[in-house]
N, C-alpha and C positions, 0 to 999 in steps of 0.2 A: 572495480566497479565504476569508477569515473569514466574509463574508456568505454565501457558497455553503455553507460548512460549517454555518452556523446554519440556513439554509433546509433543508438536508438533515437537520436535527436531529442533527448529529454533535457529540459532545463527547468527543474522544479522551482516553483516560487516559495514553497514551504516543504520542509522535511519533518515528518512527525515520527517519533519513536515511542515505544512503550515505556521507556525508562529503565527497563531491565538491562543488565550488563551486556548480554550478547547483542540485543537489538541496538543499543547505543553504540557498540563497537562497529556494527554494520553501518549505521547511519553516519558515523564519523568518517567512514571510508568514502561515502558519497559526498560529504561536505562537512567541514568543521562546524558549520552552523546548522543546528537542528533543534527542535523543540520536543519535549516529552509531553505525553498526554496519558492520563489513566484510561482513556477510551480505547487504547491499544493493548491494555493488559489482557492476558489470556482469559480472565474471568469477566471481562467487561461485556456489556450488551452491544452487539454490532449496530443496533439502531442508535445508540448514543454516539457512536463514531460518525455515523451518517449525519446526525444533527449537528455535531461539531464541524464537520467539513462544510456543510451548507452555510454555516454562519461565517465562514472565512471569506466568502465571495472570491475565492481564488480559483484559477482554472487548472493549475498543474501542481498537484500535491503528491509527494512520495511518502508512502507509509512503510514503516519497518516494524514488524510485529511477529506474531507467533501463530502456530497452528494449535488447535483447530479454529481459533478466533478469526484469522484472515480468511479461511475457507468459508466460514459462516457469513462474513462480511461480503465476500464475492457473491455468494448466493443471494444475499439481500440486494446488492446493487443490480444484479442481473434479473431479479424478480423470478427466480427459478430455483426449485429444490434440487440443486446440482451438487455434485461432489467434485472438488478440484484437487488434483494431486500436486499441491503447492510445496515444492521442495525448498529447503533452505537455500537462499541466494537467488531464487527465481524472481523475475520481474514480469509484471503483468500490467497491461494498460486497459483500463475501462473508462470510456467516456460517459460521464453522468453529470448532468447539470443539477438543477433543483428538483427535477422530476425523475422518478424511476419507472421502468427499468432503464439501466444504462446499456451501453453497447460494448461488448468485448472486442477490442481491436487486435490484440496480440498477446502472447505469453512467451517468454524466453526462459528456458530452463538453464540452470547453472552450467550444464554440460555444453550447451550451445553458446553460452556467453563467453567462453574462453577465448 
């Protein structure tokens, strides 16, 4: 994953994980330093995650979570009732500052990330 992040020119200022085992294992691959948040738990409200992200005042945050929560969060960020086939290990970039909707820049599936 570190090579994929480097290829995508990503340098996250913060990595957030749900705190569940598989998400934490994935976050640890990206970096040994990550923070857990209940806002990424599968049962959490995507709006709570958006509120938390806005409060950080950071530009580059990597989220490691679960479906369908991440799909709902993507829909919230893009301001559209869309369905995203977000596979395990996929990486997605959405530019969103303090206002929504954000802009989908790209999505990299695990198969393409090899």
